[in-house]
N, C-alpha and C positions, 0 to 999 in steps of 0.2 A: 579539445581546447584545454582541459584540465592538465593533460600531459604537457602541453606547450608551456603553460604557466609554471609547472613544476621545473621544467628544463630552464626556463628563464630565471626563476628564483635561485636554482642551484648555481647557475652561471654567474649571477650577480654576487652571490656569497663567495664563490671561488675567486672571482677577479678582485673583490674587495679585500679578501684575505691576502691575495698575492700582492696587491698594491701596498698593503700595510707592511708586509715582510720585506719589501724592497726598499723601505725607508730605514735609515739608520736608527737603531733602537739602543739607547743608552742603558746603563745600569741604573738602579734607583738613585734618586737624589736625596731621598729621605732615609730614615732609619730602616734597616733591612736585616733579616736573619736568615741564614742558611743552616740546615741541619742535615748531615749526611752520615752514612754508615759505611765504613771500610772494613772488609774482611781480608785478613792476611792469609793468602793461600799457601804460604810456606810453613805455617803452623798446623799441627794436627792434634786435636781437632781445631778447625779454623777459629780464630779469635776475633770477634768484632771490635771495632774501635769507633766511638761515637764522636763526631766532630761538629762543633758549633762555631760559626763565624758571624760576627755582627758588625755592622757599620752604625756608629752612634756618636753624635757630637762632632764639633769642629775643633780644629787645631791649626796653628800657624807654624810652619817650618820654613826657614830661609825666606821669610816674608811672603810665603805662598800659602793659601788656604787649602786645607785638606779635610776630608772626613776621616775620623779615627776608626781604625779597624781593631777588633778584639777577637780572640779565639780561645777555644776550650777543647780539651780532649778528655772524654770519659767523665765529664762533670767534675773534674778534680783540679784542673789547672786553668786559670783564667789570666790571659796575658794580653798586653797591648802589642799589636803586631804591625804597627806602622800606619801610614795614611794613604788615602785614595783621592785622586783628583781626576775629574773628567773634563775633557775639552770637546764638547759635543759638536760644535760647528766643524771641527777638523776630524771628527770621528776618532778621538784618541782617549785613552785612559792610562793613568800613571799611578805607580805605587812608590812611596818613599819609605826607605828602610830606616833602621835605628840610627845609622850613621848620617842620615840626612841626604843620602844619595837617591835620586829619583830614577826609576826604571820605566821605560815605555813597555806596557804589557798589552798594547792594543793588538787587534787582529782585523783582518779584512772581512767585513760582513758581506762582501759580494763574491765570495768564492762559489765555484760551480762543481758539479759532479766530476770526479777525477782529480781534483786538486788535493794537495796535501795540507791537512789542517795542522798548524804549528802548535807545539806545546806551549801553554801560557800559564799564568797564575790561576786562570779560571778553567783551564782544561789540562788535566794531568795525564793525558794519554801518551802515545808514543809516535806522534807524527803520522797518524793513520790517514788513509785515503777516503775522501768523501764518496760514499756509495749512493746516497740519495738525500733529497732535501724535502722537508715537510714543514708544517706550521702548527703551533699550539696556541690556543686562546688563553691569554693570561689577563685576567681582569676584563677590560674592554678592547684589548688589542691583540692581534695575532703576532706571535714571535716566531722567527725563522728557527727551524730545528735542523741541525746537521747530523746525519747518521754516518758512522765510519765503519770501515771493514778492515780486518786484519789481512795484510798482504800474504801472510804465510798460509793460513787455512781458508781465507776468503769468506770468513764469517763476520757478522756484525760484532764490533768490538767496543762501541760506545756511542753516546749521543750528547750533543751540546746544544743548549738553548740560548739564542742571542739575547743579551740583556739580563740573563740569569746565571749562566755558567754550566758546569757539568750536570747532566741528568743521570748518566750512569756510564761506567766503563768496566771492562773485564779484561784481565791479563793473567798470565800464569802465576804472578806473584800476588794476585789479589783481585777483589772486586770492590766497586764503589757505587753508591746510589744516593741521589738526593731524595731525602724523605720528606723535607718540608722547606718551603720558601715563603717568607712573609714580609710585607712592607707596611710600616706603620701599624703593626699588630693585626694586620688583615692577612689571613692565610690565602695565598694565591696558588700554591701547589702543595699536595700532600694531605695526610690525614692523621688521626689519632694513632699512637700517643705523641708522635713527634712534633706535630704542630701545637701541642699543648705544653711542650717543654719551653720554659720561659727563657728569655734572652740572657746573654752573659751578664749584663748589668744587673738584672733582677736576681740571677743566680748568686752573684757576689753579695747581694744584700741578704738573701735568705739562706745561704749555704750553712751558716752557723745558727740559724733560728730554730732548728729542731734536730734531734738525733734519732738514729735507728740503731737499736741494739737487740741482738747481735746482728752484724752484717759483714760477711756472709752469714746466712741463717739456714737452719734445717727446715724452715717454713714458719716457725713461730717467732715473732719478734715484737718489740715495743717501740712506739713512736712517742717521744717526749718533746714538749715545747714549753719552755719555762716563761717565755715572754708573751706568747699569743695563744689564744684558744683555738683548738682544732675544730673546724666545723664540718669537715668531710674528708674522705680519702678514697682514691680510685687507683687501681693497679692494672697495668696493661702488660702483655707479653711483647716480644720483639716483633710480632706480626700485627700489632695494633689491636689485638683482641682483649676485651675487658675480662679480667679474671677475678676481680674483687671490687666491691663498691659499698661504702657505708656513708650515709649522709645524715644531716640533722644531728651532728655531734656537737656538744658544747663542753669541751673538756681540754685539759692541757696534756693529756696522754691518751694513747689508744693501743690496745693489744690486737694483733692480727695473726691469723692462722692460715698459712698457705701450704700446709703440709700435703694437700691433695693435688697440687700442681707439679708438673715435671721440673726437674732441675734446670736451671738456666738463669738468664738475666731478665729482670722485670723493671718497669718504671712505676715508681710510686709518686702519685700526684697528691700533695697535701694541701687542702684548702684551710686557710686560717681567717681570722677576723680582719687581717690586714693585707691579704693577697694569696697568691698561689705559688707553690714551689714544687719542683720535681727532683727526685733523687733516684739513683740506680740501686736496685736490690739484687743480690746474688743468692739464689736458693741452691743449696748443695746438701743433700741428705745422705 
């Protein structure tokens, strides 16, 4: 009898998930942040690029309401990159560019195994073939996941999550992976340190609030904040492992020694009396 209950429970969960993924799943209507890492395979050694995309605030273009889209690369350039509009009843999504021209970037959510998935603004693959379909629980809803294969070597080449975008893809010229996805400051995918990287809007506020000197560094550097008091500092490597932490600081400056860690890129999260900011550190001894 227990085995029968287990089978029934598993079946109910399976059919519930399947029913949810067969319903059109739009992108978020609220503020959302995507953080991804792209590695250029044509460079040696490979050079990672950190990409941040945020939907935040409303704008009107040609009398049509859009959600503003911002983007950043490597925490240095923060730009407005157009507007996003969703037509959920008709299963459509549109992007308006700087010249005010609207582009239909929708895709068919009812594709099946064997179909070619088109390249869109949310999937930067190469028109790969869908090899299988799965589902992932995001919040309280299951989202359909498309997995692709490369037609040349017949290996998995990427995955796309409906209502979210690229999960990962790989190609001779590079690899890309989504490290964090959050809506209304609630992390739905990913972990430290990427989900602790603040949004573009917050980065714009805090980017000049403190300085790191020197950076690149041989491991020893100074954090200075003239406007706010530093209350804590945490540093992660690119794998999300914590390599340094110091809390309960009440000072406008802090000296840090990372001479014991390997050369590479690290993320410094500085906590102040007014908020949290994250900057990239390069250790090169």
